[in-house]
N, C-alpha and C positions, 0 to 999 in steps of 0.2 A: 267573347262573352263571359269567360271564366278562366281562372288559372287553377292548376292542380299541383300539389306536392304529394309525394308518395313515400310511405314508410312500410317496409316489408316486415311481417311478423312470422318468422320461420316456424316457431314452435307451434303456432296455431294454424299455419298455412293460410293466412289472411294478409290482406294489404290494407293499410290505413291511408285513406285519401282525404286530404284537406282541400276542399273545393271553395274557391272564393269567386263569387259572381260579380259582374261589373256593377258600379253604383246605379242605384234606382231599379235594378233588375227585379227585386222583390216587389217594389211598389208597383211597377208596371204589371207584374203577374197578378197582384192582388186586384188591380182595376180590371184586368181581363176576366178574372173569376167573378167579380162583381157584375160586370156586364152580362155574363151568362146567367147569373141569378135574376137580373133585372128582366131578362126575356121570359122567364118562367114564373116569376112571382108578380102578383098584382099590386100596384102602388097607385092609390087614388090620385087622379089628376095628371098621371103620366102614361104615355103610350108604352107598350111592351119594349123593353130595352132602353128606355129613355130616362129612367129614374136615376138621380145623381148618386154618386158613390156613397156620400155620407148617409143617405137614406137607406141604401142597401146594407151598409155596415151596421146600422142600428137594428135593422130587422134580422140579419143573419148573424152578426157578431164579428167584431174585428178579429178575434182569435181564430174563428173558423176560416175567415178569408186568408189569414196568414198561413195557417196550416195547409190549406188547399193550394195556395200559391207556391209554397215550398215543395209540396208534392209534385205539382205541375212542372216546376223548374228542374227538379231532379229527374223525374221520369222522362221528360222530353229531351234531356241532355245526357242521360245515363250512358248510352252507347258511346257518345263522343268523349265523355269523361274517361271511360275505360280506355278508349283508343289513345287519348292524350297521355294517360298515365302508363300506357303500354302494359295493361293488365288484362289477363284472360279470366273473367269471372266465372264461377261455377254456379251462380244463381244471384238472386236479388241481394242488394246491400242492406246493411243496418245503419240507421242514423245513430251515431254514437254521441254526437254533441253538436249543438248549434253555438258556434263561437260568438257570432255577432249577427245582427239583422241588417245593419247598414255599414258597409256592404254585407250582403248575406254570405256568411262563411260557415260551411257545414263540414263536419268530420264524418266520413263514411267508413264503415268496416266491411270490406268486400271479401267473400270466400273465394279462394283461388281454385282453378281447375286442378284435379288430381295430377300428380307427377309420378310416373312409373318408370323405373330404370330396371331392366332385366338383363342379367348376364347371359352370355351365349349358352344355349341349352341343347345344342345339337348333339352333345355327347351324353345327354341324360339317358340312362338305361335302367329300367326296372323290370325284373323277370315277370312274365305274364304266364301264370300257372293256375288256371281255374281248377278247383278241386272236382274230382269225379264222384258221382253218386255211388255208394256202396250197395251190395246186394242186401245187406241188413236194412238199409234205409228204404229200399224198395219193398221189402217184406213188411216193414212197419206201415208204409203207406197203404199197401194192400189190406193189411189187417184193419187199419182205421177205416178204409172204405167199406170193408165187409161188415163192420160194426154199425154202419148206417142202417143196415137191414135187420138189426137185432130185434127180437120179439120176446115178450115176456110170457112165460107159461106157468100156470098154477102148479104147485108141488105139495105133496102131503108129507113133509118132513120138517125138521127144525130149521129155522132161519140161519143162513150162512152169510158171511161177508160177500157182498156183491148182489145179494137178493134185494127185492123190494117187498117191504112189509106194509100191508094195508091194515089199519087199526082204527078203532074208536078211541079218541083221546079227549080227556077233560082234565081240569086242574083247579088249583086254588092258590091265589097269591097272598102272601103274608108279609106285610110291611111292619117294621118295628113300631109298636104303640098304636096300630090301626086294626080295624076289623078286617077279617079275611075277605077277599073278593073271589068269586067263582069264575072259572073259565068254562063256558058252555061246551058241551060235548060236540065233537066234530069228527068226521072221517078224514084221515090223512094217509098219505103214502110217502114212505121214506126209504131211501137207499141205505142199506146197512154198510157203513164204512168202517174199515179197520183202523184207519188213522183219524185222530181227532182234528176236526176242522174248526178253527177259532170263530168262524162265522156261521157255524152250523145252527140250524133251527131245530128245536126251540132253545137248545143250549149245547155247547161243545161236548162231544162224547155221548150224546143221547142215543144216536142210532147204534153205536157200538154195543150198547147194553141190550139191544134187541136180538143179538146173535144167540142162538140156542132156544129161543122161544118157539112154541108150536101154535098151530091154529087153536083158538079158544083160550090160550094162556092169558093171564092177567098179570100186570106188574105195576108197582108204584115207584116212581123215580122222583127224587127231590134235588133241587139245585138252588144255591144262593148266588145271585148275580153280584159280581164285584162292584166296588164303588166307581170304577172307571169303565164299566160296561159300555159298549157302543150304543145300546138302547138306553137312553137317558132315564126314561120313566121306570125302568126295571132295576136301577142301581140300588144295591143294598137290600133287595127284596128276595124272599125265598118262595119258590114255586114248587108245589107238589103236583106231579102229573100222575094220573091213573089211566092205564091203557088196557085194551083187550084186542088181541090179534084176531083179525077176521080172515085174512088170506095172505099167503106167501107166494111170491112169484120169482121164478128163476130166469135170468136172461139166457136166451138161446141164440147163439151166433151161427148163421148158416155156414155150411161147409163150402169152401171155395172150389167149385168144380167148373168144368167147361160149360155145362148146362146152365148153371147159375149165372155165369158171366154172360152167356148169350141172352138170357132172359132179362138182364138188367143193364146191359151195355150194348154198344154197337160192335163189340169185338167178338170173335168166334171162339176164343179159347183163353185159358188162364195165361198162357205164355204171351199171347198177343196183348192182353191187358197189362201184363207185367212190363213188356217193352214200352207200351204207351206211357205208363206211369214213370218208367225210368227216364224216358225222353222229356216228359213234362218237368220232372224233378231236376233234371240236368239243365233244362232251359232256365228254370228259376234260380238254380245255384249259379249258373254262369252269368245271368243278368245281375244278380246280387254282387258277384265277384267283380264284374265289370264296373259297377258303380263304386265299389271300394277301391278298385284300381285307379279309376279316374281321380278319386280324392287323393290317393297316394302321389299321383303324378303332379297334381296341383299343389300339394303340400311341398313336394320337392322343388317345384318352380318358385314357390313363395320364399323358400330359403335362399334363392338366388336373386330375389327381387327386392327393391326398395320402393315402397309405395307411401306417398304422402297425400293427405286429403284433409279438407276442413271438417270440423265437428258436425257441420250441417249434413254432410254426406252420411255419417254414421246414424244420425237421428232419422234421416230419410230412409235408410236401409232398415232400421228397426220398424218403422211404420209399414214399409213394404212387406217385411216378413210377418208382421202382425196380421196383415190382411190375408196373407197366404195361409197362415196357420190358425187364424181366427183366435189368437191369444194375445194378451197384452204383454209386451216385452219391456222389462225394466232395466234400462242401461246402468242404473246404479248398482245392480248386482254384477259382480265381477265375472262370474261364469257366463252370464247372459251377454255381457259386453264383449267378451272374448269370442263367443260364437258369432255374434253379429259382425264383428270386425273381420273375422275369417271369411265369412260369406261375402262381405263387401269387397275384400281384397281379391278374392277369386274372380268375382265378376269384373272388377277393374282390370285385373291381369289378363283375362280372356279378351276383353275389348282391346287392350293394348296389343296383344298378339295378333288379333284379327286385322288391326291397322298396320302393324309392321309387316305382316305377310301379304297384305293387300288382297285379302279375300273379297270376293264379290259374289253376288247372286245372279243367276241367269234369269231370263225372262219368265220361264216356267215357274221358277221358285218365287219370283216376285208376284206373279199372278196367284200362286197358291196362298201366299200371305194375304193378299188382297181379298181372296175368297174367304179366308178364315176370319178376317176382320168383319167382313160383311155378314157372315154367319152369326158371329157374336152379337153384332148390333141388331140383326133381325130377331134374334131370340129375346132380346130385351124390349123389342118393339112389337111383341106378339105376332111376329112373322108378317107384319104389314109392310109390303114393299113400297107402297105410296108414302107411308109414314117415314120409311127409311130415306126415301128420296128427299122428302121435306127436311128431314133432320140433317142430311148431308149439305143441302143448300144453306141451311141456317147455321150449321156448325162444322164447316169444312176443316177447321183447325183441330177438332176433336178426332175426326176420322184420320187426319194426317198423323196426329200424335200416336194413335193406336197402331197405325201402319208402321211408324218409325220404331215403336217399342218392339213389335214383332220382328222387324228386320234386324234390329240389334241383337235380339235373342238368337236369331238364326245365325248371325255372324259369330256370336260367341260359341254356338254349337259347332260350327266349322272349326273354330280355333281349338276347341276341346278335342275334337277328332284328330286334329293335326298333332297336338302335343302328345296325345296317346300313341299315335303311330310313331312319333319320334322315340318315345320311351320304349316301345316294343322293338325298335330297330328297323321298322318297315321303311321309313323314309330313307335311311342310309342305304338299305338294300336296293331300293328303287334307283337312287342316285348312282350307285355302283353299276347297276344294270344298264342305265342310260349311258354312262361313261363308256362301258364296254361296247355297247352298240354303236356309239359314235366313233369309236376307234376302228371299227371294221371298215375295210375299203369298200367304196361304192361300186356297184356293178356297172358295166358299160351302158346299160339301158336306164339306170336310175340316176337321178340327180339329187344331190343333197340340198334340202331346203333350209333356208335360214330360219333360225329359231325366233319366233316373234317376241317382241319386247313385252315385258309384264305391264299390265295396265297400270296407269299412274294414279287412277282415282283411289282415294282413301275410302274406307267404309262409310265415313260420315258424308262424304261428297256423294257417294252413290245413293245413300239413304235419302239425302235431300232431293236429288234429281228424281229418284223413283217415286218419292212420296208426292211430288207435285201432281202426279196423275191419279193419286189415290182417291181423292174425293169424287172425281168424276167417274172413275172406273168401278168403284165399290158398288154403286147402285146397280150396275149392269150385271152383277154376279147372280142375280135372280135367286131368291130365297137364301141369301147368304149373310149380311152384316148384323151388327148388334148395337145397343144404345148406351153410350156413355152419358152420364148425367150432365145437365147443363151447368155451366159455371163460368163466372166472369174471369177474365185474365187478371193476374195479380200485377200490381205496379212493380217497376224495377226497384224502386226505393220507397219505403213507406215514410210519410211525413211524421214528425214528432207530435206527441200529445201536448196539451197546453202547458204541462210542467217542464217542457223541453227535454224530457227523458227520451232516449232513443227507443224505437220500437222495431222489432225484427220482422221482416217479411218472409213468408214461407219460401223455402228454397225450391229451385227447379231441380228435378231429378233427371239425370241423363238416361 
């Protein structure tokens, strides 16, 4: 029905396919589209589906019929086109050019699946040395916790740094060439700061000048706002403030005693609270270090890897990260592009390792993923189980896609755990232990069992097999799935517009 010639574009990781359909293929496709229109449109004097082609063409437009016919031919033959060209596509193709209409000859640009080549990493070693929490850090944490219970007490002395001054404040704004404007009197409380804060209200350094004032003292302070002041309407204006001190309060931090700890925590003593805080700080520090260590390992692996992918993958990754961070990522900015590329390469690398190591998930893990998908879908459907069941019957492909995404994430997690254990030397230690155990002579009563072969299924094969049960089983998870929005599936190849320019179809993301 068609012939295909292929040209590889290594720099872009694309393939250019020139597809030539047999003679009259386009005309036959146009008439098929016209018959479909004839069944749904009313044509006076003709029964549904019986209107002649010329009449349908006048109503719908010859151009529309041509575009939809090309779309139909490309979509219905896309998989076979790829198979004939021996191309593994990473998503929909782009119609780059329509060379001719009779016979129909179309040039497609097809993004290729990523290629990952990773050198042996069994010798990768990175020291794992999580930092320990110091006594000083524990003391600081205890002091910060103690200050949660700080109370302010009135004092009969001059204000000092760290005090809170309560005052009546009024002022007058003077702009060049304008009449002064009054600021009504109001009661305000301000912390007396020793260092000037550029964002301090009412102006930087105001509270510093309160130090030394006593209750009942009055003061007049003036300030001219610079032309680049953050508050636009105050730029270039001079404000004169008049204040009268009404009260001075000193912060009182409670003493850290066993009694105070018992009254405000579940612990019986200061020592017990100290150890609990040390443990919590150490957990946080270790967790942060573990994340940093994982990134070090992945960075080291990336240096041993060669990864090639089409630009569509990078654009898709940017959209994915934008959704996660709720920020718009601009790939035209070099630093943003580098971060997105790094994130994409790490995910591709972990998927590759999961496939190479033939990681699989057990039945319990698969059921857990299924339950999580169900929980998410139920949350979006207001926890209506019947609505979930209807959604699953109507959109089983959505449930399957969510299931596959979670499964791939879990396989990547297993891959990450594996490479981290390699970098720590744990895998080599286990292998040496197993070798030593195997070398020990068997007892008279024990028989040496054969080592079972590693499962041959690749992660993708397991994902496909496991996901077949996802739509049916997710509904049974009771109070568990969640709702993806409805959406029509995208065509494999998008038909060109009337001006014959190619239009790109949104790419599929693995």
